OpenMM code with the backbone's topology and positions (N, CA, C; nanometers):
from openmm import Vec3, app, unit

residues = "MET ASP VAL ASP LEU MET THR ALA THR ARG PRO ALA HIS PRO ALA PRO ALA THR LEU ASP GLU ARG ALA HIS LYS MET THR VAL SER ALA ARG GLN ASN HIS GLU ASP HIS ALA ILE THR GLN VAL CYS GLU ARG LEU ARG THR VAL PHE GLY ASP ARG SER ARG SER GLU VAL ASP GLY VAL VAL THR ARG VAL THR GLU SER PHE ALA THR ALA ARG ILE ARG ASP PHE VAL PRO LEU LEU VAL GLU ARG MET SER ARG ASP GLU LEU SER HIS ARG PHE GLY PRO VAL ARG GLY LEU ARG ARG".split()
positions = [
    Vec3(-13.0277, 0.6723, -8.9535),
    Vec3(-13.0284, 0.6991, -8.8128),
    Vec3(-12.8902, 0.7445, -8.7701),
    Vec3(-12.8863, 0.8610, -8.7035),
    Vec3(-12.7592, 0.9134, -8.6552),
    Vec3(-12.7293, 0.8565, -8.5179),
    Vec3(-12.6102, 0.8077, -8.5034),
    Vec3(-12.5679, 0.7527, -8.3740),
    Vec3(-12.4509, 0.8349, -8.3256),
    Vec3(-12.4652, 0.8859, -8.2054),
    Vec3(-12.3551, 0.9596, -8.1432),
    Vec3(-12.2589, 0.8567, -8.0852),
    Vec3(-12.1413, 0.8450, -8.1464),
    Vec3(-12.0463, 0.7427, -8.1035),
    Vec3(-11.9950, 0.7658, -7.9615),
    Vec3(-11.9923, 0.8901, -7.9167),
    Vec3(-11.9443, 0.9182, -7.7818),
    Vec3(-12.0389, 0.8587, -7.6766),
    Vec3(-12.1666, 0.8737, -7.6952),
    Vec3(-12.2609, 0.8213, -7.5964),
    Vec3(-12.2923, 0.6746, -7.6214),
    Vec3(-12.2789, 0.6298, -7.7424),
    Vec3(-12.3122, 0.4911, -7.7741),
    Vec3(-12.2108, 0.3935, -7.7149),
    Vec3(-12.0877, 0.4378, -7.6979),
    Vec3(-11.9847, 0.3469, -7.6472),
    Vec3(-11.9684, 0.3534, -7.4961),
    Vec3(-12.0303, 0.4473, -7.4313),
    Vec3(-12.0205, 0.4582, -7.2858),
    Vec3(-12.1125, 0.3571, -7.2192),
    Vec3(-12.0637, 0.2891, -7.1189),
    Vec3(-12.1520, 0.1974, -7.0476),
    Vec3(-12.2541, 0.2762, -6.9651),
    Vec3(-12.3681, 0.2181, -6.9459),
    Vec3(-12.4734, 0.2843, -6.8701),
    Vec3(-12.4358, 0.2988, -6.7228),
    Vec3(-12.3571, 0.2058, -6.6708),
    Vec3(-12.3142, 0.2084, -6.5308),
    Vec3(-12.1626, 0.2090, -6.5262),
    Vec3(-12.1063, 0.2647, -6.4200),
    Vec3(-11.9611, 0.2602, -6.4101),
    Vec3(-11.9127, 0.1156, -6.4039),
    Vec3(-11.7973, 0.0934, -6.4578),
    Vec3(-11.7405, -0.0417, -6.4576),
    Vec3(-11.7103, -0.0841, -6.3139),
    Vec3(-11.7292, -0.2108, -6.2842),
    Vec3(-11.6961, -0.2574, -6.1497),
    Vec3(-11.5466, -0.2440, -6.1262),
    Vec3(-11.5096, -0.2334, -5.9998),
    Vec3(-11.3686, -0.2190, -5.9649),
    Vec3(-11.2900, -0.3390, -6.0157),
    Vec3(-11.1738, -0.3115, -6.0651),
    Vec3(-11.0887, -0.4203, -6.1116),
    Vec3(-11.0314, -0.4947, -5.9924),
    Vec3(-10.9758, -0.6090, -6.0180),
    Vec3(-10.9135, -0.6879, -5.9121),
    Vec3(-10.8015, -0.6092, -5.8453),
    Vec3(-10.7231, -0.5368, -5.9250),
    Vec3(-10.6147, -0.4560, -5.8684),
    Vec3(-10.6683, -0.3464, -5.7775),
    Vec3(-10.7771, -0.2810, -5.8165),
    Vec3(-10.8361, -0.1761, -5.7333),
    Vec3(-10.8884, -0.2330, -5.6017),
    Vec3(-10.9529, -0.3484, -5.6089),
    Vec3(-11.0025, -0.4118, -5.4860),
    Vec3(-10.8872, -0.4548, -5.3976),
    Vec3(-10.7813, -0.5088, -5.4559),
    Vec3(-10.6644, -0.5513, -5.3782),
    Vec3(-10.6000, -0.4309, -5.3111),
    Vec3(-10.5928, -0.3186, -5.3822),
    Vec3(-10.5347, -0.1975, -5.3252),
    Vec3(-10.6165, -0.1502, -5.2053),
    Vec3(-10.7493, -0.1511, -5.2191),
    Vec3(-10.8349, -0.1089, -5.1083),
    Vec3(-10.8166, -0.2010, -4.9888),
    Vec3(-10.8077, -0.3307, -5.0140),
    Vec3(-10.7877, -0.4253, -4.9045),
    Vec3(-10.6512, -0.4029, -4.8403),
    Vec3(-10.5501, -0.3736, -4.9210),
    Vec3(-10.4174, -0.3495, -4.8690),
    Vec3(-10.4161, -0.2250, -4.7818),
    Vec3(-10.4813, -0.1194, -4.8268),
    Vec3(-10.4897, 0.0033, -4.7487),
    Vec3(-10.5610, -0.0253, -4.6172),
    Vec3(-10.6692, -0.0999, -4.6227),
    Vec3(-10.7435, -0.1352, -4.5027),
    Vec3(-10.6588, -0.2193, -4.4073),
    Vec3(-10.5886, -0.3159, -4.4604),
    Vec3(-10.5030, -0.4006, -4.3766),
    Vec3(-10.3915, -0.3189, -4.3140),
    Vec3(-10.3366, -0.2267, -4.3918),
    Vec3(-10.2312, -0.1394, -4.3393),
    Vec3(-10.2840, -0.0537, -4.2253),
    Vec3(-10.4044, 0.0001, -4.2424),
    Vec3(-10.4651, 0.0829, -4.1381),
    Vec3(-10.4905, 0.0000, -4.0126),
    Vec3(-10.5379, -0.1223, -4.0302),
    Vec3(-10.5600, -0.2099, -3.9146),
    Vec3(-10.4293, -0.2384, -3.8422),
    Vec3(-10.3236, -0.2617, -3.9184),
    Vec3(-10.1927, -0.2874, -3.8591),
    Vec3(-10.1456, -0.1648, -3.7815),
    Vec3(-10.1624, -0.0463, -3.8397),
    Vec3(-10.1214, 0.0767, -3.7714),
    Vec3(-10.2042, 0.0992, -3.6449),
    Vec3(-10.3338, 0.0780, -3.6523),
    Vec3(-10.4202, 0.0930, -3.5346),
    Vec3(-10.3766, -0.0013, -3.4225),
    Vec3(-10.3453, -0.1246, -3.4589),
    Vec3(-10.2999, -0.2233, -3.3602),
    Vec3(-10.1671, -0.1792, -3.2978),
    Vec3(-10.0761, -0.1280, -3.3797),
    Vec3(-9.9467, -0.0821, -3.3294),
    Vec3(-9.9641, 0.0363, -3.2341),
    Vec3(-10.0554, 0.1275, -3.2641),
    Vec3(-10.0805, 0.2429, -3.1765),
    Vec3(-10.1419, 0.1964, -3.0449),
    Vec3(-10.2276, 0.0963, -3.0495),
    Vec3(-10.2836, 0.0389, -2.9265),
    Vec3(-10.1721, -0.0182, -2.8400),
    Vec3(-10.0764, -0.0848, -2.9020),
    Vec3(-9.9625, -0.1394, -2.8281),
    Vec3(-9.8766, -0.0269, -2.7693),
    Vec3(-9.8628, 0.0830, -2.8420),
    Vec3(-9.7893, 0.1987, -2.7904),
    Vec3(-9.8561, 0.2487, -2.6626),
    Vec3(-9.9877, 0.2627, -2.6661),
    Vec3(-10.0621, 0.3069, -2.5470),
    Vec3(-10.0376, 0.2126, -2.4297),
    Vec3(-10.0438, 0.0837, -2.4547),
    Vec3(-10.0234, -0.0141, -2.3478),
    Vec3(-9.8828, -0.0039, -2.2889),
    Vec3(-9.7814, 0.0086, -2.3745),
    Vec3(-9.6444, 0.0196, -2.3245),
    Vec3(-9.6255, 0.1471, -2.2433),
    Vec3(-9.6780, 0.2575, -2.2934),
    Vec3(-9.6594, 0.3838, -2.2221),
    Vec3(-9.7400, 0.3886, -2.0928),
    Vec3(-9.8547, 0.3234, -2.0892),
    Vec3(-9.9309, 0.3148, -1.9632),
    Vec3(-9.8516, 0.2370, -1.8588),
    Vec3(-9.7765, 0.1361, -1.9027),
    Vec3(-9.6937, 0.0584, -1.8110),
    Vec3(-9.5774, 0.1435, -1.7598),
    Vec3(-9.5108, 0.2132, -1.8512),
    Vec3(-9.3962, 0.2955, -1.8132),
    Vec3(-9.4396, 0.4107, -1.7232),
    Vec3(-9.5500, 0.4738, -1.7559),
    Vec3(-9.6011, 0.5868, -1.6789),
    Vec3(-9.7207, 0.5403, -1.5949),
    Vec3(-9.6993, 0.4329, -1.5191),
    Vec3(-9.8068, 0.3698, -1.4423),
    Vec3(-9.8701, 0.4591, -1.3382),
    Vec3(-9.7985, 0.5630, -1.2939),
    Vec3(-9.8554, 0.6532, -1.1947),
    Vec3(-9.9486, 0.7565, -1.2572),
    Vec3(-9.9568, 0.7572, -1.3867),
    Vec3(-10.0446, 0.8490, -1.4591),
    Vec3(-10.1726, 0.7778, -1.4997),
    Vec3(-10.2795, 0.8553, -1.5132),
    Vec3(-10.4072, 0.7940, -1.5512),
    Vec3(-10.4035, 0.7493, -1.6962),
    Vec3(-10.4873, 0.6537, -1.7236),
    Vec3(-10.5008, 0.6019, -1.8612),
    Vec3(-10.5375, 0.7144, -1.9574),
    Vec3(-10.6281, 0.8019, -1.9148),
    Vec3(-10.6731, 0.9097, -2.0033),
    Vec3(-10.5614, 1.0098, -2.0323),
    Vec3(-10.4717, 1.0331, -1.9365),
    Vec3(-10.3599, 1.1247, -1.9613),
    Vec3(-10.2666, 1.0679, -2.0682),
    Vec3(-10.2298, 0.9424, -2.0511),
    Vec3(-10.1381, 0.8777, -2.1454),
    Vec3(-10.2038, 0.8642, -2.2821),
    Vec3(-10.3255, 0.8124, -2.2851),
    Vec3(-10.3950, 0.7932, -2.4130),
    Vec3(-10.4203, 0.9257, -2.4834),
    Vec3(-10.4458, 1.0320, -2.4060),
    Vec3(-10.4681, 1.1640, -2.4649),
    Vec3(-10.3454, 1.2152, -2.5384),
    Vec3(-10.2281, 1.1961, -2.4769),
    Vec3(-10.1039, 1.2385, -2.5428),
    Vec3(-10.0819, 1.1568, -2.6695),
    Vec3(-10.0995, 1.0254, -2.6600),
    Vec3(-10.0787, 0.9383, -2.7769),
    Vec3(-10.1770, 0.9746, -2.8884),
    Vec3(-10.3005, 0.9997, -2.8533),
    Vec3(-10.4012, 1.0368, -2.9539),
    Vec3(-10.3643, 1.1671, -3.0228),
    Vec3(-10.3249, 1.2664, -2.9443),
    Vec3(-10.2895, 1.3959, -3.0022),
    Vec3(-10.1685, 1.3842, -3.0939),
    Vec3(-10.0666, 1.3094, -3.0505),
    Vec3(-9.9477, 1.2910, -3.1342),
    Vec3(-9.9838, 1.2130, -3.2608),
    Vec3(-10.0662, 1.1098, -3.2473),
    Vec3(-10.1091, 1.0315, -3.3636),
    Vec3(-10.1815, 1.1206, -3.4639),
    Vec3(-10.2676, 1.2070, -3.4154),
    Vec3(-10.3425, 1.2970, -3.5035),
    Vec3(-10.2506, 1.3931, -3.5787),
    Vec3(-10.1356, 1.4236, -3.5209),
    Vec3(-10.0424, 1.5143, -3.5891),
    Vec3(-9.9843, 1.4495, -3.7156),
    Vec3(-9.9977, 1.3180, -3.7291),
    Vec3(-9.9507, 1.2466, -3.8473),
    Vec3(-10.0641, 1.2131, -3.9450),
    Vec3(-10.1787, 1.2735, -3.9257),
    Vec3(-10.2965, 1.2398, -4.0073),
    Vec3(-10.2728, 1.2578, -4.1565),
    Vec3(-10.1937, 1.3547, -4.1941),
    Vec3(-10.1728, 1.3798, -4.3364),
    Vec3(-10.0414, 1.3206, -4.3883),
    Vec3(-9.9741, 1.2433, -4.3063),
    Vec3(-9.8478, 1.1827, -4.3496),
    Vec3(-9.8739, 1.0865, -4.4648),
    Vec3(-9.7992, 1.1002, -4.5704),
    Vec3(-9.8195, 1.0140, -4.6871),
    Vec3(-9.7495, 0.8799, -4.6683),
    Vec3(-9.6360, 0.8816, -4.6041),
    Vec3(-9.5638, 0.7572, -4.5770),
    Vec3(-9.5938, 0.7188, -4.4332),
    Vec3(-9.6566, 0.6030, -4.4141),
    Vec3(-9.7110, 0.5650, -4.2836),
    Vec3(-9.6282, 0.4602, -4.2108),
    Vec3(-9.5232, 0.4076, -4.2751),
    Vec3(-9.4500, 0.2941, -4.2196),
    Vec3(-9.3972, 0.3182, -4.0783),
    Vec3(-9.3509, 0.4388, -4.0502),
    Vec3(-9.2865, 0.4657, -3.9224),
    Vec3(-9.3736, 0.5461, -3.8263),
    Vec3(-9.4990, 0.5669, -3.8601),
    Vec3(-9.5871, 0.6467, -3.7746),
    Vec3(-9.5945, 0.5903, -3.6330),
    Vec3(-9.6196, 0.4608, -3.6123),
    Vec3(-9.6260, 0.4124, -3.4736),
    Vec3(-9.4965, 0.4347, -3.3953),
    Vec3(-9.3828, 0.4150, -3.4589),
    Vec3(-9.2545, 0.4371, -3.3927),
    Vec3(-9.2385, 0.5837, -3.3538),
    Vec3(-9.2695, 0.6730, -3.4468),
    Vec3(-9.2583, 0.8158, -3.4191),
    Vec3(-9.3578, 0.8599, -3.3116),
    Vec3(-9.4778, 0.8057, -3.3169),
    Vec3(-9.5788, 0.8373, -3.2148),
    Vec3(-9.5287, 0.7948, -3.0774),
    Vec3(-9.4709, 0.6765, -3.0685),
    Vec3(-9.4217, 0.6292, -2.9381),
    Vec3(-9.3104, 0.7193, -2.8861),
    Vec3(-9.2155, 0.7513, -2.9704),
    Vec3(-9.1038, 0.8358, -2.9262),
    Vec3(-9.1500, 0.9747, -2.8858),
    Vec3(-9.2338, 1.0356, -2.9676),
    Vec3(-9.2799, 1.1711, -2.9368),
    Vec3(-9.3690, 1.1723, -2.8123),
    Vec3(-9.4535, 1.0706, -2.7980),
    Vec3(-9.5407, 1.0626, -2.6802),
    Vec3(-9.4581, 1.0402, -2.5540),
    Vec3(-9.3602, 0.9513, -2.5619),
    Vec3(-9.2727, 0.9232, -2.4481),
    Vec3(-9.1974, 1.0507, -2.4072),
    Vec3(-9.1468, 1.1233, -2.5058),
    Vec3(-9.0760, 1.2487, -2.4765),
    Vec3(-9.1681, 1.3497, -2.4097),
    Vec3(-9.2880, 1.3639, -2.4627),
    Vec3(-9.3823, 1.4603, -2.4046),
    Vec3(-9.4226, 1.4206, -2.2633),
    Vec3(-9.4514, 1.2933, -2.2445),
    Vec3(-9.4896, 1.2465, -2.1108),
    Vec3(-9.3736, 1.2638, -2.0119),
    Vec3(-9.2519, 1.2352, -2.0544),
    Vec3(-9.1350, 1.2533, -1.9682),
    Vec3(-9.1150, 1.4004, -1.9341),
    Vec3(-9.1331, 1.4858, -2.0335),
    Vec3(-9.1178, 1.6296, -2.0113),
    Vec3(-9.2266, 1.6818, -1.9169),
    Vec3(-9.3471, 1.6356, -1.9373),
    Vec3(-9.4612, 1.6832, -1.8585),
    Vec3(-9.4601, 1.6294, -1.7154),
    Vec3(-9.4263, 1.5009, -1.6991),
    Vec3(-9.4387, 1.4385, -1.5680),
    Vec3(-9.3051, 1.4004, -1.5055),
    Vec3(-9.1970, 1.4315, -1.5715),
    Vec3(-9.0665, 1.3962, -1.5209),
    Vec3(-9.0180, 1.2664, -1.5797),
    Vec3(-8.8843, 1.2507, -1.5825),
    Vec3(-8.8273, 1.1284, -1.6398),
    Vec3(-8.8635, 1.0055, -1.5586),
    Vec3(-8.8646, 0.8940, -1.6232),
    Vec3(-8.8967, 0.7676, -1.5591),
    Vec3(-8.7659, 0.6929, -1.5374),
    Vec3(-8.7461, 0.6403, -1.4171),
    Vec3(-8.6248, 0.5635, -1.3894),
    Vec3(-8.6204, 0.4392, -1.4751),
    Vec3(-8.5015, 0.4083, -1.5216),
    Vec3(-8.4840, 0.2873, -1.6010),
    Vec3(-8.5303, 0.3022, -1.7445),
    Vec3(-8.5662, 0.4227, -1.7846),
    Vec3(-8.6132, 0.4463, -1.9203),
    Vec3(-8.4939, 0.4553, -2.0131),
    Vec3(-8.4875, 0.3639, -2.1060),
    Vec3(-8.3785, 0.3627, -2.2029),
    Vec3(-8.4210, 0.4376, -2.3269),
    Vec3(-8.3318, 0.5116, -2.3833),
    Vec3(-8.3579, 0.5854, -2.5073),
    Vec3(-8.2828, 0.5268, -2.6192),
] * unit.nanometer
topology = app.Topology()
chain = topology.addChain("A")
for resn in residues:
    res = topology.addResidue(resn, chain)
    for name in ("N", "CA", "C"):
        topology.addAtom(name, app.Element.getBySymbol(name[0]), res)
């Protein structure tokens, strides 16, 4: 009986994810949750600073700036950069805010 060693040694189903692979997925998920929470806080802070503007105006700017970082490979500073860029755009669009420290 001829046995094809290439097919005989392959498992019928893909191997289950290793512990390291599962930990990596959980880490990525936790990181994304942390970033989402930080962006929510950015929206809240900017809504307070630009209180005379509607929620949708402020959130729209933050969303658009956040989307500009969609392909960023290093995510550690995305919320900080989003806040600064959004604050700059809102200040430019609606005028500077008194007491705004840079």
